[in-house]
C-alpha positions as semicolon CSV with decimal commas, in nm:
position;residue;x (nm);y (nm);z (nm)
1;M;6,023;-7,597;1,907
2;G;5,865;-7,649;2,245
3;K;5,579;-7,882;2,321
4;T;5,324;-7,600;2,310
5;A;5,452;-7,472;1,975
6;D;5,451;-7,823;1,832
7;N;5,093;-7,873;1,949
8;E;4,986;-7,542;1,794
9;A;5,149;-7,636;1,461
10;I;4,971;-7,971;1,470
11;K;4,638;-7,800;1,546
12;L;4,687;-7,557;1,257
13;T;4,765;-7,840;1,016
14;A;4,465;-8,039;1,138
15;T;4,241;-7,733;1,106
16;Y;4,363;-7,671;0,752
17;C;4,300;-8,033;0,651
18;N;3,958;-8,031;0,815
19;N;3,859;-7,707;0,642
20;M;3,971;-7,849;0,307
21;A;3,759;-8,158;0,377
22;V;3,452;-7,948;0,455
23;G;3,504;-7,729;0,148
24;L;3,544;-8,028;-0,082
25;A;3,241;-8,203;0,065
26;L;3,024;-7,894;0,025
27;G;3,158;-7,815;-0,321
28;G;3,136;-8,178;-0,428
29;A;2,775;-8,204;-0,320
30;L;2,644;-7,853;-0,382
31;I;2,787;-7,779;-0,726
32;P;2,661;-8,100;-0,894
33;Y;2,324;-8,051;-0,722
34;L;2,295;-7,696;-0,858
35;A;2,410;-7,814;-1,202
36;F;2,146;-8,086;-1,190
37;I;1,876;-7,832;-1,109
38;Q;1,994;-7,603;-1,387
39;R;2,018;-7,880;-1,646
40;A;1,757;-8,125;-1,520
41;S;1,584;-8,165;-1,855
42;E;1,913;-8,225;-2,038
43;L;2,028;-8,482;-1,783
44;S;1,693;-8,658;-1,779
45;S;1,700;-8,691;-2,159
46;T;2,057;-8,823;-2,133
47;L;1,948;-9,080;-1,875
48;A;1,650;-9,177;-2,091
49;A;1,879;-9,222;-2,393
50;L;2,114;-9,430;-2,184
51;K;1,827;-9,646;-2,059
52;S;1,684;-9,702;-2,408
53;G;2,024;-9,784;-2,554
54;A;2,016;-9,496;-2,804
55;F;2,306;-9,298;-2,669
56;D;2,640;-9,179;-2,798
57;N;2,974;-9,108;-2,635
58;S;2,884;-8,751;-2,547
59;D;2,594;-8,877;-2,332
60;V;2,826;-9,108;-2,143
61;K;3,083;-8,830;-2,099
62;K;2,818;-8,595;-1,955
63;L;2,715;-8,849;-1,694
64;L;3,073;-8,948;-1,619
65;F;3,177;-8,587;-1,559
66;F;2,867;-8,515;-1,353
67;F;2,895;-8,812;-1,119
68;G;3,274;-8,838;-1,140
69;A;3,323;-8,486;-1,005
70;F;3,085;-8,561;-0,720
71;F;3,261;-8,881;-0,614
72;L;3,610;-8,738;-0,665
73;A;3,532;-8,445;-0,437
74;L;3,386;-8,669;-0,170
75;V;3,677;-8,915;-0,180
76;T;3,928;-8,631;-0,162
77;S;3,731;-8,481;0,124
78;R;3,752;-8,811;0,310
79;L;4,130;-8,822;0,257
80;F;4,171;-8,472;0,400
81;R;3,956;-8,567;0,698
82;A;4,167;-8,876;0,762
83;R;4,480;-8,660;0,745
84;A;4,329;-8,420;1,001
85;M;4,259;-8,709;1,236
86;K;4,619;-8,834;1,201
87;E;4,744;-8,488;1,288
88;I;4,520;-8,471;1,597
89;A;4,656;-8,808;1,710
90;K;5,006;-8,650;1,722
91;L;4,908;-8,405;1,997
92;K;5,111;-8,433;2,316
93;D;4,987;-8,371;2,667
């Protein structure tokens, strides 16, 4: 391919990676936030049980899934963003 075609392919790959990063960041932040609003009383009782020491494995699993999904989405978003920046660095004049 020519230089222009190579640059366009690089731009498309970088755009794809950047859009995936934005989607994961929004999904990773928005979905747990909405779940927290919907189940605020359940999560607050789980946190209270965890604080008092009277909790079971299901309480720990709830919190792990809630916060784990959030952090996993944000870390993956950061990886996609880094990949987009690597692709942009490949552009030729």
